[in-house]
C-alpha positions as CSV (number, residue, x, y, z in Angstrom):
1,X,-0.3,-0.1,0.2
2,X,1.3,3.8,-0.6
3,X,3.0,6.3,1.6
4,X,1.2,9.0,2.8
5,X,3.1,10.9,0.5
6,X,2.0,9.4,-2.2
7,X,-2.0,10.0,-1.2
8,X,-1.9,13.8,-0.5
9,X,1.0,14.6,-3.2
10,X,0.7,18.3,-3.5
11,X,-3.0,19.0,-2.4
12,X,-3.5,22.7,-1.4
13,X,-4.2,22.3,2.2
14,X,-6.7,24.2,3.1
15,X,-6.8,26.1,6.8
16,X,-8.8,28.4,9.0
17,X,-7.9,31.0,11.7
18,X,-9.0,30.2,15.6
19,X,-11.2,33.5,15.3
20,X,-13.3,32.3,12.0
21,X,-17.0,32.0,12.5
22,X,-18.2,28.1,12.4
23,X,-20.6,29.4,9.6
24,X,-17.7,30.0,7.3
25,X,-15.6,27.2,7.8
26,X,-19.0,24.7,7.0
27,X,-19.0,26.9,4.3
28,X,-15.6,26.6,3.2
29,X,-15.6,22.8,4.1
30,X,-19.1,22.5,1.6
31,X,-17.2,24.5,-1.1
32,X,-14.0,22.2,-1.0
33,X,-15.8,19.2,-0.5
34,X,-13.4,18.5,2.5
35,X,-15.2,17.0,5.9
36,X,-12.4,18.6,8.2
37,X,-10.2,21.9,8.5
38,X,-6.9,22.3,10.4
39,X,-7.3,25.4,12.7
40,X,-4.6,28.0,13.1
41,X,-2.9,30.3,15.3
42,X,-1.0,32.5,13.3
43,X,1.5,29.8,12.2
44,X,1.2,27.6,14.7
45,X,-1.6,24.5,14.6
46,X,-4.1,24.5,17.0
47,X,-6.7,22.2,16.1
48,X,-9.0,20.8,13.9
49,X,-12.8,21.0,13.2
50,X,-14.4,18.4,11.2
51,X,-18.5,18.5,10.1
52,X,-19.5,16.2,12.6
53,X,-17.9,18.8,15.7
54,X,-20.5,21.3,13.9
55,X,-22.6,19.7,13.5
56,X,-23.1,18.2,17.2
57,X,-21.5,21.5,18.7
58,X,-23.1,23.9,17.1
59,X,-26.1,22.3,15.2
60,X,-27.7,20.4,18.2
61,X,-26.5,22.8,20.8
62,X,-28.2,25.2,19.2
63,X,-25.4,28.0,19.3
64,X,-25.4,30.5,16.4
65,X,-22.7,30.0,13.6
66,X,-22.2,33.0,12.4
67,X,-21.7,34.1,15.6
68,X,-19.5,30.8,17.2
69,X,-16.0,31.0,16.4
70,X,-14.2,27.9,15.3
71,X,-11.7,28.3,18.7
72,X,-14.8,27.4,21.1
73,X,-15.9,24.0,19.1
74,X,-12.2,22.6,17.3
75,X,-11.1,19.6,18.6
76,X,-7.3,20.2,20.1
77,X,-6.8,16.1,20.9
78,X,-4.8,15.9,17.5
79,X,-4.0,12.6,15.8
80,X,-1.3,12.9,13.8
81,X,0.2,11.2,11.0
82,X,3.7,11.5,9.7
83,X,4.2,12.1,5.9
84,X,6.4,9.0,5.1
85,X,4.2,6.6,7.4
86,X,2.5,3.5,5.3
87,X,-1.2,3.8,4.9
88,X,-1.7,0.8,6.9
89,X,-0.3,2.7,10.0
90,X,-2.8,5.4,9.2
91,X,-5.7,3.4,8.7
92,X,-5.0,1.6,12.0
93,X,-4.3,4.7,13.9
94,X,-7.8,6.2,12.9
95,X,-9.7,3.0,13.9
96,X,-8.2,2.6,17.4
97,X,-8.6,6.4,17.7
98,X,-12.2,6.5,16.1
99,X,-11.5,9.5,14.3
100,X,-12.0,10.1,10.6
101,X,-9.0,12.4,9.7
102,X,-5.5,12.4,10.7
103,X,-3.4,15.6,10.8
104,X,-0.2,15.3,8.2
105,X,2.9,16.2,9.8
106,X,6.2,16.8,7.4
107,X,9.5,17.4,9.7
108,X,6.5,18.7,12.4
109,X,5.2,21.0,10.0
110,X,1.4,20.8,8.6
111,X,1.8,19.0,5.4
112,X,-2.8,18.5,4.9
113,X,-5.1,16.1,6.0
114,X,-5.9,12.5,5.4
115,X,-9.0,11.0,5.5
116,X,-10.5,7.4,5.7
117,X,-11.8,8.2,2.5
118,X,-8.4,8.6,1.1
119,X,-7.5,5.8,2.5
120,X,-10.7,3.8,1.5
121,X,-9.6,4.7,-2.3
122,X,-6.3,3.4,-2.3
123,X,-7.4,0.0,-0.8
124,X,-10.0,0.0,-3.7
125,X,-7.8,0.8,-6.4
126,X,-4.9,-2.0,-4.9
127,X,-8.1,-4.2,-5.2
128,X,-9.2,-3.8,-8.6
129,X,-5.1,-3.9,-9.7
130,X,-5.3,-7.1,-8.2
131,X,-8.2,-8.5,-9.5
132,X,-7.1,-7.4,-13.0
133,X,-3.6,-9.2,-12.5
134,X,-5.5,-12.2,-11.8
135,X,-7.8,-11.9,-14.4
136,X,-4.6,-11.7,-16.9
137,X,-3.0,-14.9,-15.1
138,X,-5.8,-16.9,-15.2
139,X,-6.7,-16.0,-19.1
């Protein structure tokens, strides 16, 4: 299976600052078709906000999304992956932590986000390649 570097490649890193309101974060995630955003405090990684955070901590709590900064609802317990790690390790880490996103670091600096969807796509590609090779062998 691939490394994290091979999956995230040169993807643009989409982030927001601590003072960004939850509504703007949700709109950004919707427009970019992403499920999580790293939160920066200046240059420092401060946390992460996910679609689920917005649903549970804003909508279900009946808070005003336009008036609630992401710093008030972000998760600060970060689960991370190193950019050189194999995907199997990352999938295991996600399963153990019960999360769907890992912050990816390259020498301690933010390099992107790895999602469960990314890992499932790699797994499906690997299985399709195996099936193709087996079919060619049988033929």
